[in-house]
TORPA-4810 file (N, C-alpha, C, O; in nm, 3 decimals):
<nodes>
NODE_1_-3.822_-16.515_23.930_-3.710_-16.419_23.888_-3.614_-16.434_23.771_-3.540_-16.531_23.789_M
NODE_2_-3.591_-16.367_23.654_-3.532_-16.372_23.567_-3.454_-16.263_23.534_-3.525_-16.165_23.515_L
NODE_3_-3.280_-16.232_23.513_-3.215_-16.129_23.455_-3.103_-16.152_23.401_-3.022_-16.240_23.428_S
NODE_4_-3.101_-16.091_23.343_-2.948_-16.099_23.259_-2.887_-16.015_23.219_-2.950_-15.910_23.211_G
NODE_5_-2.725_-16.008_23.170_-2.674_-15.907_23.104_-2.602_-16.009_23.044_-2.585_-16.125_23.082_A
NODE_6_-2.536_-15.914_22.882_-2.396_-15.950_22.786_-2.386_-15.840_22.765_-2.457_-15.739_22.759_A
NODE_7_-2.241_-15.881_22.748_-2.148_-15.724_22.742_-2.011_-15.829_22.601_-1.951_-15.932_22.632_L
NODE_8_-2.000_-15.767_22.476_-1.932_-15.865_22.407_-1.837_-15.730_22.295_-1.871_-15.614_22.273_A
NODE_9_-1.744_-15.788_22.259_-1.603_-15.658_22.168_-1.577_-15.735_22.085_-1.628_-15.847_22.080_D
NODE_10_-1.500_-15.696_22.009_-1.442_-15.757_21.900_-1.303_-15.694_21.902_-1.306_-15.575_21.934_T
NODE_11_-1.167_-15.748_21.872_-1.015_-15.674_21.888_-0.992_-15.696_21.711_-1.009_-15.813_21.675_L
NODE_12_-0.962_-15.616_21.620_-0.889_-15.653_21.519_-0.756_-15.662_21.499_-0.692_-15.639_21.602_S
NODE_13_-0.690_-15.688_21.404_-0.521_-15.638_21.349_-0.492_-15.755_21.243_-0.536_-15.860_21.196_A
NODE_14_-0.390_-15.668_21.238_-0.317_-15.726_21.091_-0.422_-15.722_20.975_-0.449_-15.812_20.895_F
NODE_15_-0.488_-15.567_20.987_-0.578_-15.536_20.849_-0.685_-15.571_20.844_-0.751_-15.565_20.740_D
NODE_16_-0.742_-15.629_20.982_-0.854_-15.690_20.987_-0.905_-15.836_20.954_-1.017_-15.887_20.962_E
NODE_17_-0.737_-15.903_20.901_-0.700_-16.015_20.885_-0.763_-16.140_21.032_-0.812_-16.251_21.051_R
NODE_18_-0.725_-16.043_21.087_-0.715_-16.126_21.244_-0.848_-16.072_21.361_-0.840_-15.964_21.419_L
NODE_19_-0.938_-16.147_21.377_-1.020_-16.090_21.483_-0.988_-16.213_21.599_-0.941_-16.327_21.600_Q
NODE_20_-1.064_-16.084_21.725_-1.064_-16.165_21.835_-1.208_-16.080_21.903_-1.233_-15.961_21.920_L
NODE_21_-1.283_-16.208_21.932_-1.382_-16.134_21.996_-1.412_-16.225_22.173_-1.391_-16.339_22.214_T
NODE_22_-1.466_-16.111_22.228_-1.463_-16.131_22.367_-1.568_-16.108_22.403_-1.629_-16.017_22.346_L
NODE_23_-1.643_-16.198_22.537_-1.755_-16.174_22.580_-1.789_-16.219_22.703_-1.733_-16.318_22.750_G
NODE_24_-1.904_-16.137_22.784_-1.895_-16.126_22.907_-2.024_-16.179_22.906_-2.088_-16.119_22.820_L
NODE_25_-2.145_-16.332_23.006_-2.269_-16.266_23.015_-2.275_-16.328_23.221_-2.199_-16.372_23.307_R
NODE_26_-2.411_-16.292_23.204_-2.435_-16.292_23.330_-2.575_-16.325_23.359_-2.660_-16.247_23.314_Y
NODE_27_-2.619_-16.440_23.435_-2.785_-16.445_23.396_-2.801_-16.505_23.529_-2.713_-16.562_23.593_Q
NODE_28_-2.957_-16.480_23.576_-2.987_-16.520_23.723_-3.137_-16.618_23.727_-3.238_-16.551_23.705_Q
NODE_29_-3.155_-16.746_23.749_-3.334_-16.774_23.726_-3.358_-16.850_23.864_-3.308_-16.950_23.915_V
NODE_30_-3.425_-16.788_23.891_-3.528_-16.865_24.027_-3.665_-16.921_23.987_-3.764_-16.859_23.948_K
NODE_31_-3.649_-17.047_24.002_-3.772_-17.102_23.946_-3.880_-17.174_24.059_-3.821_-17.205_24.163_S
NODE_32_-3.990_-17.198_24.060_-4.092_-17.281_24.168_-4.180_-17.382_24.122_-4.246_-17.368_24.019_G
NODE_33_-4.185_-17.506_24.210_-4.274_-17.619_24.170_-4.400_-17.612_24.228_-4.434_-17.578_24.341_N
NODE_34_-4.443_-17.637_24.162_-4.599_-17.650_24.142_-4.656_-17.793_24.140_-4.593_-17.880_24.079_Y
NODE_35_-4.809_-17.832_24.225_-4.808_-17.957_24.148_-4.967_-17.931_24.086_-5.019_-17.821_24.099_S
NODE_36_-5.023_-18.022_24.031_-5.117_-18.032_23.956_-5.247_-17.933_24.024_-5.317_-17.857_23.958_S
NODE_37_-5.255_-17.949_24.126_-5.340_-17.894_24.231_-5.303_-17.734_24.252_-5.383_-17.652_24.296_S
NODE_38_-5.209_-17.713_24.224_-5.129_-17.574_24.283_-5.120_-17.506_24.369_-5.153_-17.391_24.395_G
NODE_39_-5.042_-17.628_24.441_-4.952_-17.597_24.578_-4.830_-17.591_24.567_-4.764_-17.680_24.514_A
NODE_40_-4.789_-17.500_24.610_-4.621_-17.516_24.553_-4.557_-17.646_24.626_-4.603_-17.676_24.737_K
NODE_41_-4.469_-17.714_24.578_-4.408_-17.838_24.641_-4.238_-17.772_24.676_-4.205_-17.654_24.670_T
NODE_42_-4.173_-17.859_24.704_-4.048_-17.818_24.720_-3.967_-17.871_24.585_-3.847_-17.847_24.572_A
</nodes>
């Protein structure tokens, strides 16, 4: 299972001389291990 989401936004002030960028990220990963014979291991 692989899934992810991201959100970002930029806030400008002082005639765009100052910029602040904020971001959020969510990620989920599930993996499995397998031996060379193809059997799933712990």
